[in-house]
N, C-alpha and C positions, 0 to 999 in steps of 0.2 A: 352853669345853671344851678339854681338852688331848688332842692326838692323838699317839701314838707309833707310828711305822711302821717304825722302824729299831732294831736291837738285839734285837728279839724276833721270834719266828716268826709273830706275829699282830698285828692292830691293836688298840690299846687306846684307848677313848674314855672319858675321865674328866672329872668336873666339875673346874673350875679352882679351886674353893674349897679353900684349904689348911687342914688339920685337924691336931689333935694325934692321937697313936696312939689315945688313949681315945675321942675324938670319932669317929674313923674306924671303930672297932670297933662303935660303937652303930649305924652306918648300913649295916653289911655284912649280907648275907644269903647264902643258898646260891648265888644267882645274881648277886650284886652284890659284887664283890671290892674290897678296899682295896689301895692301892699306896703304897709309900714313894717319895717324890719326891726323888731324889738330884740336886742341882744343883751344878755347879761351873763356874767360868769357863773351864776348859780343855776339859771334855767336854760341856758343855751340860746339858740335863735328861735324866734317865734314870729310868724307872719300874721298881721292883722289887716283885714280888708279896709281899704280907704273908701269911705262913703261920700265922695264928692264934697259938697260944701260943709258937711258935718265934720270933716277932718280939719284940724287946726293947721293953717298954712305955715305957722311958725313951729311946727312939730320938730323936735330936735333929733329924731331918729332918722336913719337913712331909709330911703324908699326904693322898691324894686317894682318892675312891671312884669306881667305874664310874658312868657317866652313866645315869640312869633317866628316861625321858621321862615327863612328867606324865600322869595318867589322862586319857583322851579324845584323846590325840595319835593321828592317823591312822597306821596301820601300813604304809600304801602308800608307795612312794617319793614324795618331795615334788616337785611340778612346779618347773621352773627358775624362780627368782625368788621362790619362796614363802618366807614368813618363819616357818613352823612346822616 
């Protein structure tokens, strides 16, 4: 998972799988956003929110989507050392 805590006023947790804009669009929902992953050797990685039709479908950058826990994952905080 990718975690971005700097540069945005909130925390983003996204799956690390890099997708094309079209692939990312098929995985988004009202509660699961897509992000354009802008990477550079000078600035590092930066996530930019994809705003539906306003985003260029030919965007050259890889895309990621918000992480979604698999069904059945406990919603309580995990105990220290837990692998789920």
